[in-house]
PLY file of the C-alpha trace (Angstrom):
ply
format ascii 1.0
element vertex 142
property float x
property float y
property float z
element edge 141
property int vertex1
property int vertex2
end_header
0.79 -2.86 -36.36
-1.43 -4.43 -38.92
-2.56 -2.94 -42.24
-5.91 -1.31 -42.33
-6.97 -3.66 -45.01
-5.90 -6.91 -43.26
-7.81 -5.33 -40.11
-10.87 -4.94 -42.22
-10.64 -8.42 -43.50
-10.19 -9.70 -40.15
-13.41 -8.12 -38.83
-15.21 -9.35 -41.90
-14.07 -12.86 -41.18
-15.02 -12.51 -37.45
-18.52 -11.11 -38.67
-19.02 -14.13 -41.05
-18.08 -16.50 -38.31
-20.69 -15.01 -35.86
-23.30 -15.16 -38.53
-22.56 -18.77 -39.22
-22.65 -19.61 -35.74
-25.96 -17.71 -34.95
-27.39 -19.58 -37.93
-26.22 -23.01 -36.78
-27.62 -22.40 -33.25
-30.86 -20.98 -34.44
-31.89 -23.16 -37.42
-29.50 -25.78 -37.46
-26.87 -27.06 -39.97
-29.27 -27.79 -42.56
-29.91 -24.03 -43.03
-26.53 -23.48 -44.41
-26.75 -26.28 -46.88
-30.31 -25.03 -47.76
-29.02 -21.50 -48.40
-26.52 -22.92 -50.66
-29.07 -24.81 -52.48
-31.38 -21.87 -53.02
-28.53 -19.78 -54.29
-27.42 -22.19 -56.83
-31.09 -22.83 -57.81
-31.65 -18.99 -58.23
-28.28 -18.81 -60.32
-29.32 -21.92 -62.46
-33.04 -20.95 -63.10
-32.21 -17.20 -63.76
-29.92 -18.09 -66.69
-32.87 -19.52 -68.61
-35.77 -17.18 -67.61
-34.38 -14.24 -65.90
-33.75 -13.22 -62.34
-37.44 -12.61 -61.32
-38.61 -16.01 -62.65
-35.68 -17.67 -61.28
-36.44 -16.39 -57.64
-40.17 -17.36 -58.09
-39.22 -20.97 -59.34
-36.67 -21.42 -56.57
-39.09 -20.44 -53.70
-42.38 -21.90 -55.29
-41.41 -25.53 -54.34
-42.71 -26.71 -57.62
-38.99 -27.35 -58.96
-36.88 -28.43 -56.06
-33.24 -29.44 -56.87
-31.78 -32.74 -55.72
-30.08 -30.97 -52.64
-33.54 -29.81 -51.56
-35.02 -33.25 -52.05
-32.03 -34.61 -49.97
-32.44 -32.21 -47.25
-36.19 -33.00 -46.94
-35.46 -36.81 -46.77
-32.73 -36.32 -44.00
-35.19 -33.93 -41.91
-38.00 -36.56 -42.25
-35.72 -39.39 -41.27
-34.60 -37.37 -38.15
-38.04 -36.35 -37.12
-39.27 -40.19 -37.21
-36.52 -41.33 -34.84
-37.67 -41.44 -31.29
-35.90 -39.79 -28.63
-33.75 -42.12 -26.37
-35.04 -42.60 -22.90
-32.02 -44.81 -21.93
-29.58 -41.99 -21.51
-26.82 -42.77 -18.83
-27.22 -39.99 -16.41
-24.31 -41.23 -14.29
-21.89 -39.17 -16.21
-23.96 -36.07 -15.80
-24.32 -36.89 -11.99
-20.52 -37.34 -11.73
-20.08 -34.01 -13.55
-22.42 -32.19 -11.41
-20.70 -33.43 -8.19
-17.19 -32.72 -9.57
-18.22 -28.99 -10.60
-20.36 -28.08 -7.68
-18.60 -26.85 -4.39
-18.48 -29.49 -1.83
-18.68 -27.14 1.13
-20.17 -23.66 1.66
-17.58 -21.05 1.59
-18.03 -18.04 3.65
-16.32 -14.83 2.76
-15.85 -12.26 5.34
-16.70 -8.60 4.56
-13.80 -6.30 3.92
-12.48 -4.36 6.89
-13.01 -0.70 7.15
-9.87 1.21 6.55
-9.61 5.07 7.17
-7.92 6.96 4.37
-6.90 10.47 4.71
-7.90 12.14 1.43
-5.24 14.71 0.32
-6.85 18.18 -0.55
-7.06 18.72 -4.31
-4.94 21.59 -5.56
-7.05 24.77 -6.20
-9.95 23.43 -4.39
-9.95 25.77 -1.38
-10.94 28.72 -3.60
-13.95 26.70 -5.22
-15.20 25.31 -1.89
-15.30 28.69 -0.30
-17.51 30.07 -3.13
-19.74 26.99 -2.92
-21.38 27.84 0.42
-22.05 31.58 -0.54
-25.60 32.50 -0.97
-26.75 33.64 -4.46
-27.10 37.22 -5.37
-30.39 38.76 -4.28
-32.33 39.96 -6.17
-31.09 38.25 -9.49
-29.40 40.30 -11.98
-31.65 41.55 -14.85
-30.92 40.56 -18.40
-30.83 43.28 -20.85
0 1
1 2
2 3
3 4
4 5
5 6
6 7
7 8
8 9
9 10
10 11
11 12
12 13
13 14
14 15
15 16
16 17
17 18
18 19
19 20
20 21
21 22
22 23
23 24
24 25
25 26
26 27
27 28
28 29
29 30
30 31
31 32
32 33
33 34
34 35
35 36
36 37
37 38
38 39
39 40
40 41
41 42
42 43
43 44
44 45
45 46
46 47
47 48
48 49
49 50
50 51
51 52
52 53
53 54
54 55
55 56
56 57
57 58
58 59
59 60
60 61
61 62
62 63
63 64
64 65
65 66
66 67
67 68
68 69
69 70
70 71
71 72
72 73
73 74
74 75
75 76
76 77
77 78
78 79
79 80
80 81
81 82
82 83
83 84
84 85
85 86
86 87
87 88
88 89
89 90
90 91
91 92
92 93
93 94
94 95
95 96
96 97
97 98
98 99
99 100
100 101
101 102
102 103
103 104
104 105
105 106
106 107
107 108
108 109
109 110
110 111
111 112
112 113
113 114
114 115
115 116
116 117
117 118
118 119
119 120
120 121
121 122
122 123
123 124
124 125
125 126
126 127
127 128
128 129
129 130
130 131
131 132
132 133
133 134
134 135
135 136
136 137
137 138
138 139
139 140
140 141
């Protein structure tokens, strides 16, 4: 059995990996690098002028760090590259034919098998009271 502290660290690590995976899928790998750049800028700028001014300077865009400039240049270079229209689709076609069933598989419905249900212990008294009609007239509440 794992120690409770190890279990909690394992859960924390799993959560961290899920968050990183979601960030990677939604905004790409640059989001992690950009987050690191912003955190380091906040730390650097808040040393001189305080936290509020550091956050303002970080997100104003007037004082970008070298990492922010590098991320912007890489994003611009990526957007300028045209999408390749010469993609070899033969590999995809081969994969599709290998993955799809070559023949139609027909399943037969299951056969009906009669099962005799064993009576539940103590159910006879309950079932006999089930079919009784209710008390008429209803009892008055005091």
